[in-house]
PQR file of N, CA, C, O and H, with PARSE charges and radii, in Angstrom:
ATOM      1  N   MET A   1     -29.185  50.594 -27.542 -0.4000 1.5000
ATOM      2  CA  MET A   1     -30.275  51.753 -28.069 -0.0000 2.0000
ATOM      3  C   MET A   1     -30.241  52.833 -27.387  0.5500 1.7000
ATOM      4  O   MET A   1     -30.780  53.706 -28.068 -0.5500 1.4000
ATOM      5  N   LEU A   2     -29.840  53.306 -26.250 -0.4000 1.5000
ATOM      6  CA  LEU A   2     -29.644  54.455 -25.527 -0.0000 2.0000
ATOM      7  C   LEU A   2     -28.416  55.341 -26.100  0.5500 1.7000
ATOM      8  O   LEU A   2     -28.441  56.571 -26.120 -0.5500 1.4000
ATOM      9  H   LEU A   2     -29.402  52.597 -25.697  0.4000 1.0000
ATOM     10  N   LYS A   3     -27.524  54.687 -26.481 -0.4000 1.5000
ATOM     11  CA  LYS A   3     -26.149  54.958 -26.969 -0.0000 2.0000
ATOM     12  C   LYS A   3     -26.578  56.167 -28.143  0.5500 1.7000
ATOM     13  O   LYS A   3     -25.906  57.157 -28.431 -0.5500 1.4000
ATOM     14  H   LYS A   3     -27.503  53.687 -26.465  0.4000 1.0000
ATOM     15  N   LYS A   4     -27.787  55.800 -28.666 -0.4000 1.5000
ATOM     16  CA  LYS A   4     -27.732  56.930 -29.897 -0.0000 2.0000
ATOM     17  C   LYS A   4     -28.326  58.304 -29.388  0.5500 1.7000
ATOM     18  O   LYS A   4     -28.280  59.339 -30.053 -0.5500 1.4000
ATOM     19  H   LYS A   4     -28.334  54.996 -28.431  0.4000 1.0000
ATOM     20  N   PHE A   5     -28.833  58.203 -28.253 -0.4000 1.5000
ATOM     21  CA  PHE A   5     -29.243  59.675 -27.910 -0.0000 2.0000
ATOM     22  C   PHE A   5     -28.199  60.381 -27.181  0.5500 1.7000
ATOM     23  O   PHE A   5     -27.371  59.756 -26.517 -0.5500 1.4000
ATOM     24  H   PHE A   5     -28.869  57.362 -27.713  0.4000 1.0000
ATOM     25  N   THR A   6     -28.193  61.665 -27.270 -0.4000 1.5000
ATOM     26  CA  THR A   6     -27.434  62.442 -26.780 -0.0000 2.0000
ATOM     27  C   THR A   6     -27.796  62.980 -25.250  0.5500 1.7000
ATOM     28  O   THR A   6     -28.858  62.656 -24.719 -0.5500 1.4000
ATOM     29  H   THR A   6     -28.866  62.172 -27.808  0.4000 1.0000
ATOM     30  N   LEU A   7     -27.159  63.535 -24.816 -0.4000 1.5000
ATOM     31  CA  LEU A   7     -27.281  64.089 -23.428 -0.0000 2.0000
ATOM     32  C   LEU A   7     -28.519  65.074 -23.703  0.5500 1.7000
ATOM     33  O   LEU A   7     -29.565  64.898 -23.079 -0.5500 1.4000
ATOM     34  H   LEU A   7     -26.296  63.799 -25.248  0.4000 1.0000
ATOM     35  N   THR A   8     -28.434  65.802 -24.361 -0.4000 1.5000
ATOM     36  CA  THR A   8     -29.848  66.433 -24.980 -0.0000 2.0000
ATOM     37  C   THR A   8     -31.096  65.903 -24.903  0.5500 1.7000
ATOM     38  O   THR A   8     -32.058  66.363 -24.287 -0.5500 1.4000
ATOM     39  H   THR A   8     -27.584  65.946 -24.868  0.4000 1.0000
ATOM     40  N   ASP A   9     -31.027  64.768 -25.651 -0.4000 1.5000
ATOM     41  CA  ASP A   9     -32.286  64.302 -26.413 -0.0000 2.0000
ATOM     42  C   ASP A   9     -32.800  63.557 -24.812  0.5500 1.7000
ATOM     43  O   ASP A   9     -33.991  63.603 -24.502 -0.5500 1.4000
ATOM     44  H   ASP A   9     -30.245  64.395 -26.151  0.4000 1.0000
ATOM     45  N   LYS A  10     -31.849  62.945 -23.958 -0.4000 1.5000
ATOM     46  CA  LYS A  10     -32.177  62.442 -22.672 -0.0000 2.0000
ATOM     47  C   LYS A  10     -32.734  63.183 -22.112  0.5500 1.7000
ATOM     48  O   LYS A  10     -33.923  62.903 -21.957 -0.5500 1.4000
ATOM     49  H   LYS A  10     -30.882  62.907 -24.210  0.4000 1.0000
ATOM     50  N   LEU A  11     -32.268  64.434 -21.535 -0.4000 1.5000
ATOM     51  CA  LEU A  11     -32.826  65.297 -20.715 -0.0000 2.0000
ATOM     52  C   LEU A  11     -34.181  65.894 -21.561  0.5500 1.7000
ATOM     53  O   LEU A  11     -35.189  65.928 -20.855 -0.5500 1.4000
ATOM     54  H   LEU A  11     -31.302  64.661 -21.660  0.4000 1.0000
ATOM     55  N   LEU A  12     -34.305  66.213 -22.501 -0.4000 1.5000
ATOM     56  CA  LEU A  12     -35.803  66.856 -22.911 -0.0000 2.0000
ATOM     57  C   LEU A  12     -37.037  65.399 -22.818  0.5500 1.7000
ATOM     58  O   LEU A  12     -38.243  65.471 -22.583 -0.5500 1.4000
ATOM     59  H   LEU A  12     -33.487  66.186 -23.075  0.4000 1.0000
ATOM     60  N   ILE A  13     -36.244  64.225 -23.083 -0.4000 1.5000
ATOM     61  CA  ILE A  13     -37.139  63.256 -22.598 -0.0000 2.0000
ATOM     62  C   ILE A  13     -37.657  62.885 -21.110  0.5500 1.7000
ATOM     63  O   ILE A  13     -38.801  62.489 -20.889 -0.5500 1.4000
ATOM     64  H   ILE A  13     -35.264  64.166 -23.274  0.4000 1.0000
ATOM     65  N   VAL A  14     -36.719  63.056 -20.174 -0.4000 1.5000
ATOM     66  CA  VAL A  14     -37.057  63.290 -19.142 -0.0000 2.0000
ATOM     67  C   VAL A  14     -37.890  64.243 -18.615  0.5500 1.7000
ATOM     68  O   VAL A  14     -38.661  64.040 -17.677 -0.5500 1.4000
ATOM     69  H   VAL A  14     -35.789  63.377 -20.354  0.4000 1.0000
ATOM     70  N   ALA A  15     -37.693  65.704 -19.439 -0.4000 1.5000
ATOM     71  CA  ALA A  15     -38.480  66.900 -19.118 -0.0000 2.0000
ATOM     72  C   ALA A  15     -39.869  66.506 -19.291  0.5500 1.7000
ATOM     73  O   ALA A  15     -40.749  66.847 -18.499 -0.5500 1.4000
ATOM     74  H   ALA A  15     -37.067  65.870 -20.200  0.4000 1.0000
ATOM     75  N   ALA A  16     -40.099  65.694 -20.459 -0.4000 1.5000
ATOM     76  CA  ALA A  16     -41.241  65.604 -21.086 -0.0000 2.0000
ATOM     77  C   ALA A  16     -42.167  64.619 -20.054  0.5500 1.7000
ATOM     78  O   ALA A  16     -43.295  64.922 -19.665 -0.5500 1.4000
ATOM     79  H   ALA A  16     -39.384  65.417 -21.102  0.4000 1.0000
ATOM     80  N   MET A  17     -41.555  63.573 -19.754 -0.4000 1.5000
ATOM     81  CA  MET A  17     -41.729  62.575 -18.649 -0.0000 2.0000
ATOM     82  C   MET A  17     -42.237  63.181 -17.591  0.5500 1.7000
ATOM     83  O   MET A  17     -43.380  62.937 -17.203 -0.5500 1.4000
ATOM     84  H   MET A  17     -40.639  63.327 -20.070  0.4000 1.0000
ATOM     85  N   LEU A  18     -41.520  63.956 -17.062 -0.4000 1.5000
ATOM     86  CA  LEU A  18     -41.957  64.598 -15.469 -0.0000 2.0000
ATOM     87  C   LEU A  18     -43.006  65.604 -15.858  0.5500 1.7000
ATOM     88  O   LEU A  18     -43.876  65.630 -14.987 -0.5500 1.4000
ATOM     89  H   LEU A  18     -40.592  64.154 -17.377  0.4000 1.0000
ATOM     90  N   SER A  19     -43.242  66.423 -16.822 -0.4000 1.5000
ATOM     91  CA  SER A  19     -44.306  67.163 -17.098 -0.0000 2.0000
ATOM     92  C   SER A  19     -45.741  66.401 -17.407  0.5500 1.7000
ATOM     93  O   SER A  19     -46.833  66.968 -17.384 -0.5500 1.4000
ATOM     94  H   SER A  19     -42.536  66.402 -17.530  0.4000 1.0000
ATOM     95  N   LEU A  20     -45.520  64.987 -17.705 -0.4000 1.5000
ATOM     96  CA  LEU A  20     -46.792  64.416 -17.853 -0.0000 2.0000
ATOM     97  C   LEU A  20     -47.039  63.462 -16.506  0.5500 1.7000
ATOM     98  O   LEU A  20     -48.099  62.958 -16.135 -0.5500 1.4000
ATOM     99  H   LEU A  20     -44.633  64.526 -17.724  0.4000 1.0000
ATOM    100  N   ILE A  21     -45.992  63.394 -16.022 -0.4000 1.5000
ATOM    101  CA  ILE A  21     -46.567  62.775 -14.266 -0.0000 2.0000
ATOM    102  C   ILE A  21     -46.762  63.868 -13.759  0.5500 1.7000
ATOM    103  O   ILE A  21     -47.798  63.693 -13.116 -0.5500 1.4000
ATOM    104  H   ILE A  21     -45.130  63.803 -16.323  0.4000 1.0000
ATOM    105  N   TYR A  22     -46.393  65.077 -13.595 -0.4000 1.5000
ATOM    106  CA  TYR A  22     -46.735  65.970 -12.715 -0.0000 2.0000
ATOM    107  C   TYR A  22     -48.126  66.542 -12.896  0.5500 1.7000
ATOM    108  O   TYR A  22     -48.802  67.042 -11.998 -0.5500 1.4000
ATOM    109  H   TYR A  22     -45.552  65.220 -14.117  0.4000 1.0000
ATOM    110  N   SER A  23     -48.562  66.371 -14.506 -0.4000 1.5000
ATOM    111  CA  SER A  23     -49.755  67.009 -15.259 -0.0000 2.0000
ATOM    112  C   SER A  23     -51.229  65.585 -14.407  0.5500 1.7000
ATOM    113  O   SER A  23     -52.379  65.832 -14.043 -0.5500 1.4000
ATOM    114  H   SER A  23     -48.013  65.964 -15.236  0.4000 1.0000
ATOM    115  N   GLU A  24     -50.576  64.431 -14.390 -0.4000 1.5000
ATOM    116  CA  GLU A  24     -51.462  63.260 -14.009 -0.0000 2.0000
ATOM    117  C   GLU A  24     -51.752  63.428 -12.596  0.5500 1.7000
ATOM    118  O   GLU A  24     -52.917  63.319 -12.213 -0.5500 1.4000
ATOM    119  H   GLU A  24     -49.642  64.231 -14.686  0.4000 1.0000
ATOM    120  N   VAL A  25     -50.617  63.735 -11.613 -0.4000 1.5000
ATOM    121  CA  VAL A  25     -50.844  63.807 -10.530 -0.0000 2.0000
ATOM    122  C   VAL A  25     -51.901  64.939 -10.189  0.5500 1.7000
ATOM    123  O   VAL A  25     -52.834  64.622  -9.451 -0.5500 1.4000
ATOM    124  H   VAL A  25     -49.671  63.823 -11.924  0.4000 1.0000
ATOM    125  N   LEU A  26     -51.823  66.245 -10.676 -0.4000 1.5000
ATOM    126  CA  LEU A  26     -52.708  67.431 -10.767 -0.0000 2.0000
ATOM    127  C   LEU A  26     -53.864  66.858 -11.168  0.5500 1.7000
ATOM    128  O   LEU A  26     -54.773  66.848 -10.339 -0.5500 1.4000
ATOM    129  H   LEU A  26     -51.065  66.502 -11.275  0.4000 1.0000
ATOM    130  N   PHE A  27     -54.025  66.465 -12.041 -0.4000 1.5000
ATOM    131  CA  PHE A  27     -55.367  65.859 -12.411 -0.0000 2.0000
ATOM    132  C   PHE A  27     -56.265  65.226 -11.515  0.5500 1.7000
ATOM    133  O   PHE A  27     -57.401  65.609 -11.238 -0.5500 1.4000
ATOM    134  H   PHE A  27     -53.286  66.474 -12.715  0.4000 1.0000
ATOM    135  N   PHE A  28     -55.635  64.171 -11.059 -0.4000 1.5000
ATOM    136  CA  PHE A  28     -56.032  63.095 -10.023 -0.0000 2.0000
ATOM    137  C   PHE A  28     -56.394  63.617  -8.544  0.5500 1.7000
ATOM    138  O   PHE A  28     -57.055  63.019  -7.694 -0.5500 1.4000
ATOM    139  H   PHE A  28     -54.712  63.860 -11.285  0.4000 1.0000
ATOM    140  N   ASN A  29     -55.690  65.099  -8.438 -0.4000 1.5000
ATOM    141  CA  ASN A  29     -56.079  65.625  -7.155 -0.0000 2.0000
ATOM    142  C   ASN A  29     -56.860  66.687  -7.359  0.5500 1.7000
ATOM    143  O   ASN A  29     -56.721  67.610  -6.557 -0.5500 1.4000
ATOM    144  H   ASN A  29     -55.154  65.585  -9.128  0.4000 1.0000
ATOM    145  N   GLY A  30     -57.597  66.801  -8.162 -0.4000 1.5000
ATOM    146  CA  GLY A  30     -58.842  67.707  -8.500 -0.0000 2.0000
ATOM    147  C   GLY A  30     -58.453  69.175  -9.675  0.5500 1.7000
ATOM    148  O   GLY A  30     -59.245  69.770 -10.406 -0.5500 1.4000
ATOM    149  H   GLY A  30     -57.710  66.051  -8.814  0.4000 1.0000
ATOM    150  N   ASN A  31     -56.951  69.417  -9.481 -0.4000 1.5000
ATOM    151  CA  ASN A  31     -56.651  70.511 -10.172 -0.0000 2.0000
ATOM    152  C   ASN A  31     -56.525  70.335 -11.991  0.5500 1.7000
ATOM    153  O   ASN A  31     -55.552  70.452 -12.737 -0.5500 1.4000
ATOM    154  H   ASN A  31     -56.308  68.934  -8.887  0.4000 1.0000
ATOM    155  N   SER A  32     -57.981  70.006 -12.267 -0.4000 1.5000
ATOM    156  CA  SER A  32     -57.602  69.759 -13.978 -0.0000 2.0000
ATOM    157  C   SER A  32     -57.455  70.683 -14.914  0.5500 1.7000
ATOM    158  O   SER A  32     -57.135  70.379 -16.063 -0.5500 1.4000
ATOM    159  H   SER A  32     -58.772  69.911 -11.661  0.4000 1.0000
ATOM    160  N   ASP A  33     -57.694  72.045 -14.489 -0.4000 1.5000
ATOM    161  CA  ASP A  33     -57.384  73.427 -15.508 -0.0000 2.0000
ATOM    162  C   ASP A  33     -55.424  73.293 -15.378  0.5500 1.7000
ATOM    163  O   ASP A  33     -54.579  73.348 -16.271 -0.5500 1.4000
ATOM    164  H   ASP A  33     -57.953  72.293 -13.555  0.4000 1.0000
ATOM    165  N   GLN A  34     -55.300  73.135 -14.111 -0.4000 1.5000
ATOM    166  CA  GLN A  34     -53.753  73.486 -13.974 -0.0000 2.0000
ATOM    167  C   GLN A  34     -53.087  71.999 -14.851  0.5500 1.7000
ATOM    168  O   GLN A  34     -52.061  72.034 -15.531 -0.5500 1.4000
ATOM    169  H   GLN A  34     -55.987  73.090 -13.386  0.4000 1.0000
ATOM    170  N   ALA A  35     -53.749  71.039 -14.684 -0.4000 1.5000
ATOM    171  CA  ALA A  35     -53.118  69.321 -15.157 -0.0000 2.0000
ATOM    172  C   ALA A  35     -53.356  69.778 -16.756  0.5500 1.7000
ATOM    173  O   ALA A  35     -52.421  69.474 -17.496 -0.5500 1.4000
ATOM    174  H   ALA A  35     -54.582  71.010 -14.132  0.4000 1.0000
ATOM    175  N   ILE A  36     -54.250  70.324 -17.250 -0.4000 1.5000
ATOM    176  CA  ILE A  36     -54.147  70.486 -18.887 -0.0000 2.0000
ATOM    177  C   ILE A  36     -53.149  71.323 -19.165  0.5500 1.7000
ATOM    178  O   ILE A  36     -52.384  70.918 -20.040 -0.5500 1.4000
ATOM    179  H   ILE A  36     -55.010  70.572 -16.649  0.4000 1.0000
ATOM    180  N   PHE A  37     -52.864  72.591 -18.596 -0.4000 1.5000
ATOM    181  CA  PHE A  37     -52.255  73.426 -18.739 -0.0000 2.0000
ATOM    182  C   PHE A  37     -50.754  72.539 -19.081  0.5500 1.7000
ATOM    183  O   PHE A  37     -50.229  72.194 -20.140 -0.5500 1.4000
ATOM    184  H   PHE A  37     -53.485  72.921 -17.885  0.4000 1.0000
ATOM    185  N   ILE A  38     -50.355  72.361 -17.575 -0.4000 1.5000
ATOM    186  CA  ILE A  38     -48.900  71.475 -17.568 -0.0000 2.0000
ATOM    187  C   ILE A  38     -48.932  70.152 -18.710  0.5500 1.7000
ATOM    188  O   ILE A  38     -47.858  69.765 -19.170 -0.5500 1.4000
ATOM    189  H   ILE A  38     -50.782  72.642 -16.715  0.4000 1.0000
ATOM    190  N   GLY A  39     -50.138  69.537 -19.102 -0.4000 1.5000
ATOM    191  CA  GLY A  39     -50.240  68.318 -19.933 -0.0000 2.0000
ATOM    192  C   GLY A  39     -49.679  68.627 -21.489  0.5500 1.7000
ATOM    193  O   GLY A  39     -49.055  67.850 -22.212 -0.5500 1.4000
ATOM    194  H   GLY A  39     -51.010  69.851 -18.728  0.4000 1.0000
ATOM    195  N   LEU A  40     -50.162  70.219 -21.820 -0.4000 1.5000
ATOM    196  CA  LEU A  40     -49.846  70.727 -22.884 -0.0000 2.0000
ATOM    197  C   LEU A  40     -48.327  70.823 -23.368  0.5500 1.7000
ATOM    198  O   LEU A  40     -48.056  70.867 -24.568 -0.5500 1.4000
ATOM    199  H   LEU A  40     -50.669  70.850 -21.233  0.4000 1.0000
ATOM    200  N   TRP A  41     -47.389  70.852 -22.409 -0.4000 1.5000
ATOM    201  CA  TRP A  41     -46.296  71.027 -22.428 -0.0000 2.0000
ATOM    202  C   TRP A  41     -45.463  69.896 -23.283  0.5500 1.7000
ATOM    203  O   TRP A  41     -44.612  70.089 -24.151 -0.5500 1.4000
ATOM    204  H   TRP A  41     -47.610  70.817 -21.434  0.4000 1.0000
ATOM    205  N   VAL A  42     -45.879  68.886 -22.861 -0.4000 1.5000
ATOM    206  CA  VAL A  42     -45.338  67.770 -23.241 -0.0000 2.0000
ATOM    207  C   VAL A  42     -45.007  67.802 -24.812  0.5500 1.7000
ATOM    208  O   VAL A  42     -43.824  67.917 -25.133 -0.5500 1.4000
ATOM    209  H   VAL A  42     -46.570  68.729 -22.155  0.4000 1.0000
ATOM    210  N   PRO A  43     -45.997  67.706 -25.811 -0.5600 1.5000
ATOM    211  CA  PRO A  43     -45.667  67.787 -27.234  0.2800 2.0000
ATOM    212  C   PRO A  43     -44.852  69.233 -27.518  0.5500 1.7000
ATOM    213  O   PRO A  43     -43.995  69.336 -28.395 -0.5500 1.4000
ATOM    214  N   SER A  44     -45.204  70.173 -26.757 -0.4000 1.5000
ATOM    215  CA  SER A  44     -44.099  71.124 -26.888 -0.0000 2.0000
ATOM    216  C   SER A  44     -42.413  71.020 -26.600  0.5500 1.7000
ATOM    217  O   SER A  44     -41.535  71.598 -27.240 -0.5500 1.4000
ATOM    218  H   SER A  44     -45.901  70.089 -26.044  0.4000 1.0000
ATOM    219  N   ILE A  45     -42.259  70.194 -25.551 -0.4000 1.5000
ATOM    220  CA  ILE A  45     -41.009  69.686 -25.273 -0.0000 2.0000
ATOM    221  C   ILE A  45     -40.518  68.793 -26.221  0.5500 1.7000
ATOM    222  O   ILE A  45     -39.394  68.957 -26.695 -0.5500 1.4000
ATOM    223  H   ILE A  45     -42.973  69.724 -25.031  0.4000 1.0000
ATOM    224  N   LEU A  46     -41.330  67.744 -26.594 -0.4000 1.5000
ATOM    225  CA  LEU A  46     -40.904  67.012 -27.823 -0.0000 2.0000
ATOM    226  C   LEU A  46     -40.618  67.646 -29.063  0.5500 1.7000
ATOM    227  O   LEU A  46     -39.630  67.357 -29.737 -0.5500 1.4000
ATOM    228  H   LEU A  46     -42.243  67.611 -26.208  0.4000 1.0000
ATOM    229  N   CYS A  47     -41.455  68.500 -29.380 -0.4000 1.5000
ATOM    230  CA  CYS A  47     -41.247  69.242 -30.995 -0.0000 2.0000
ATOM    231  C   CYS A  47     -39.673  69.994 -30.947  0.5500 1.7000
ATOM    232  O   CYS A  47     -38.892  70.000 -31.899 -0.5500 1.4000
ATOM    233  H   CYS A  47     -42.259  68.735 -28.832  0.4000 1.0000
ATOM    234  N   PHE A  48     -39.414  70.630 -29.576 -0.4000 1.5000
ATOM    235  CA  PHE A  48     -38.445  71.358 -29.372 -0.0000 2.0000
ATOM    236  C   PHE A  48     -37.341  70.550 -29.540  0.5500 1.7000
ATOM    237  O   PHE A  48     -36.364  70.946 -30.177 -0.5500 1.4000
ATOM    238  H   PHE A  48     -40.048  70.625 -28.802  0.4000 1.0000
ATOM    239  N   GLY A  49     -37.413  69.051 -28.847 -0.4000 1.5000
ATOM    240  CA  GLY A  49     -36.332  68.156 -29.221 -0.0000 2.0000
ATOM    241  C   GLY A  49     -36.125  68.032 -30.487  0.5500 1.7000
ATOM    242  O   GLY A  49     -34.985  68.322 -30.850 -0.5500 1.4000
ATOM    243  H   GLY A  49     -38.206  68.729 -28.330  0.4000 1.0000
ATOM    244  N   ILE A  50     -37.043  67.610 -31.485 -0.4000 1.5000
ATOM    245  CA  ILE A  50     -37.180  67.416 -32.856 -0.0000 2.0000
ATOM    246  C   ILE A  50     -36.456  68.515 -33.734  0.5500 1.7000
ATOM    247  O   ILE A  50     -35.627  68.398 -34.637 -0.5500 1.4000
ATOM    248  H   ILE A  50     -37.969  67.375 -31.190  0.4000 1.0000
ATOM    249  N   TYR A  51     -37.076  69.669 -33.135 -0.4000 1.5000
ATOM    250  CA  TYR A  51     -36.288  70.984 -33.940 -0.0000 2.0000
ATOM    251  C   TYR A  51     -34.759  70.854 -33.637  0.5500 1.7000
ATOM    252  O   TYR A  51     -33.963  70.978 -34.568 -0.5500 1.4000
ATOM    253  H   TYR A  51     -37.749  69.764 -32.402  0.4000 1.0000
ATOM    254  N   LEU A  52     -34.314  70.605 -32.346 -0.4000 1.5000
ATOM    255  CA  LEU A  52     -32.922  70.898 -32.220 -0.0000 2.0000
ATOM    256  C   LEU A  52     -32.024  69.619 -32.939  0.5500 1.7000
ATOM    257  O   LEU A  52     -30.834  69.698 -33.243 -0.5500 1.4000
ATOM    258  H   LEU A  52     -34.960  70.504 -31.590  0.4000 1.0000
ATOM    259  N   ASN A  53     -32.637  68.791 -33.071 -0.4000 1.5000
ATOM    260  CA  ASN A  53     -32.180  67.528 -33.788 -0.0000 2.0000
ATOM    261  C   ASN A  53     -31.900  68.066 -35.218  0.5500 1.7000
ATOM    262  O   ASN A  53     -30.777  68.215 -35.699 -0.5500 1.4000
ATOM    263  H   ASN A  53     -33.604  68.727 -32.825  0.4000 1.0000
ATOM    264  N   LEU A  54     -33.074  68.333 -35.824 -0.4000 1.5000
ATOM    265  CA  LEU A  54     -32.881  68.587 -37.327 -0.0000 2.0000
ATOM    266  C   LEU A  54     -31.863  70.025 -37.343  0.5500 1.7000
ATOM    267  O   LEU A  54     -30.886  70.020 -38.092 -0.5500 1.4000
ATOM    268  H   LEU A  54     -33.986  68.212 -35.433  0.4000 1.0000
ATOM    269  N   ILE A  55     -32.086  70.962 -36.678 -0.4000 1.5000
ATOM    270  CA  ILE A  55     -30.794  71.904 -36.741 -0.0000 2.0000
ATOM    271  C   ILE A  55     -29.567  71.562 -36.583  0.5500 1.7000
ATOM    272  O   ILE A  55     -28.618  72.144 -37.109 -0.5500 1.4000
ATOM    273  H   ILE A  55     -32.880  70.966 -36.069  0.4000 1.0000
ATOM    274  N   ASN A  56     -29.483  70.451 -35.738 -0.4000 1.5000
ATOM    275  CA  ASN A  56     -27.855  70.008 -35.419 -0.0000 2.0000
ATOM    276  C   ASN A  56     -27.430  68.621 -36.710  0.5500 1.7000
ATOM    277  O   ASN A  56     -26.282  68.191 -36.816 -0.5500 1.4000
ATOM    278  H   ASN A  56     -30.253  69.978 -35.311  0.4000 1.0000
ATOM    279  N   LYS A  57     -28.557  68.130 -37.536 -0.4000 1.5000
ATOM    280  CA  LYS A  57     -28.530  67.557 -38.495 -0.0000 2.0000
ATOM    281  C   LYS A  57     -27.608  68.164 -39.771  0.5500 1.7000
ATOM    282  O   LYS A  57     -26.577  67.753 -40.302 -0.5500 1.4000
ATOM    283  H   LYS A  57     -29.490  68.479 -37.449  0.4000 1.0000
ATOM    284  N   LYS A  58     -28.751  69.725 -40.090 -0.4000 1.5000
ATOM    285  CA  LYS A  58     -28.538  70.551 -40.890 -0.0000 2.0000
ATOM    286  C   LYS A  58     -26.916  71.122 -41.065  0.5500 1.7000
ATOM    287  O   LYS A  58     -26.348  71.440 -42.110 -0.5500 1.4000
ATOM    288  H   LYS A  58     -29.589  70.059 -39.658  0.4000 1.0000
ATOM    289  N   ASN A  59     -26.335  71.136 -39.523 -0.4000 1.5000
ATOM    290  CA  ASN A  59     -25.024  72.047 -39.258 -0.0000 2.0000
ATOM    291  C   ASN A  59     -24.151  70.910 -39.857  0.5500 1.7000
ATOM    292  O   ASN A  59     -23.418  71.136 -40.819 -0.5500 1.4000
ATOM    293  H   ASN A  59     -26.796  70.878 -38.674  0.4000 1.0000
ATOM    294  N   ASN A  60     -24.241  69.643 -39.258 -0.4000 1.5000
ATOM    295  CA  ASN A  60     -23.507  68.768 -39.539 -0.0000 2.0000
ATOM    296  C   ASN A  60     -23.513  68.263 -41.156  0.5500 1.7000
ATOM    297  O   ASN A  60     -22.558  67.572 -41.509 -0.5500 1.4000
ATOM    298  H   ASN A  60     -24.837  69.459 -38.477  0.4000 1.0000
ATOM    299  N   ASP A  61     -24.107  68.447 -41.718 -0.4000 1.5000
ATOM    300  CA  ASP A  61     -24.045  68.034 -43.415 -0.0000 2.0000
ATOM    301  C   ASP A  61     -23.449  68.949 -44.192  0.5500 1.7000
ATOM    302  O   ASP A  61     -23.350  68.759 -45.405 -0.5500 1.4000
ATOM    303  H   ASP A  61     -24.883  69.009 -41.431  0.4000 1.0000
TER
END
């Protein structure tokens, strides 16, 4: 299953996961405003990955 992912896909997933984990650490340490700000990066990173995949598919067709 992981063979279908490119290096870019893997890096974006790792970035999103790290952002989520860092957000949770900040939240549980009492920095809720910063945690919410960092947590909002997760969907943005994933959407950027989807955008890159769409651009790549369009160029390959």
